[in-house]
MARTI-683379 format. One record per residue (C-alpha): chain; x, y negated, z. Coordinates in nm, 2 decimals, padded with zeros to 4 digits. Each point is the difference from the previous one (the first is absolute). Layout:
N
chaine:x:y:z
A:X:Y:Z
...
END
This chain:
85
chaine:x:y:z
A:00.00:00.00:00.00
A:00.14:-00.34:-00.10
A:-00.21:-00.20:00.24
A:00.03:00.01:00.37
A:-00.28:00.20:00.16
A:-00.27:-00.16:00.20
A:-00.21:00.14:00.27
A:-00.33:-00.02:-00.19
A:00.14:00.18:-00.30
A:00.12:00.28:00.23
A:-00.34:00.02:00.18
A:-00.18:00.02:-00.34
A:00.23:00.28:-00.12
A:-00.05:00.20:00.32
A:-00.38:-00.03:-00.03
A:00.01:00.10:-00.36
A:00.21:00.31:00.09
A:-00.23:00.09:00.29
A:-00.29:-00.01:-00.25
A:00.20:00.21:-00.25
A:00.10:00.25:00.26
A:-00.33:00.03:00.18
A:-00.27:-00.04:-00.26
A:-00.28:00.03:00.26
A:00.09:-00.35:00.11
A:-00.07:-00.15:-00.34
A:-00.31:-00.19:00.09
A:00.11:-00.09:00.35
A:00.14:-00.34:00.08
A:00.36:00.02:00.12
A:00.18:-00.30:00.16
A:00.35:-00.07:00.13
A:-00.13:00.05:00.36
A:-00.11:00.36:-00.06
A:00.21:00.29:00.11
A:00.04:00.29:-00.23
A:-00.09:00.23:00.29
A:-00.33:-00.18:00.05
A:-00.07:00.02:-00.37
A:00.04:00.38:00.02
A:00.33:00.02:-00.18
A:00.19:00.30:00.13
A:00.38:00.01:00.05
A:00.07:00.17:-00.33
A:-00.21:-00.25:-00.19
A:00.17:-00.29:00.20
A:00.34:00.13:-00.12
A:-00.13:00.01:-00.36
A:-00.14:-00.35:00.03
A:00.33:-00.14:00.14
A:00.22:00.19:-00.25
A:-00.22:-00.12:-00.30
A:00.01:-00.36:00.13
A:00.38:00.01:00.05
A:00.04:00.13:-00.35
A:-00.22:-00.28:-00.14
A:00.20:-00.25:00.20
A:00.33:00.16:-00.10
A:00.10:00.05:00.37
A:00.20:00.29:00.15
A:-00.06:00.02:00.37
A:00.03:00.31:00.21
A:-00.36:00.10:00.11
A:00.12:00.03:00.36
A:00.05:-00.38:00.00
A:-00.37:-00.05:-00.09
A:-00.16:00.15:00.30
A:-00.17:-00.22:00.25
A:-00.21:-00.26:-00.19
A:-00.36:00.01:00.14
A:-00.17:-00.14:-00.31
A:00.05:-00.08:-00.37
A:00.11:-00.36:00.09
A:00.28:00.13:00.23
A:00.11:00.26:-00.26
A:00.01:-00.28:-00.27
A:00.21:-00.22:00.24
A:00.24:00.29:00.07
A:00.04:00.07:-00.38
A:00.06:-00.37:-00.06
A:00.27:-00.02:00.27
A:00.16:00.32:-00.13
A:-00.01:-00.12:-00.36
A:00.20:-00.31:00.10
A:00.27:00.23:00.10
END
């Protein structure tokens, strides 16, 4: 990516990947304050969402460094910090 990432872009990518990975959520509103657990995303799907988002963002971050965020906003913040190196 040529442009620096921004938080909103990362949130939108995460939400798109959640919808792609868990088609049952297609019609459900998803916001940055939602947690994947509360949305019914299991741990395997969560990993798929994060890996797909990192691929789209051209990030290489060990998954172990991405545990802890409580919601999509916190995950986006963490990805943004990690992308800055």
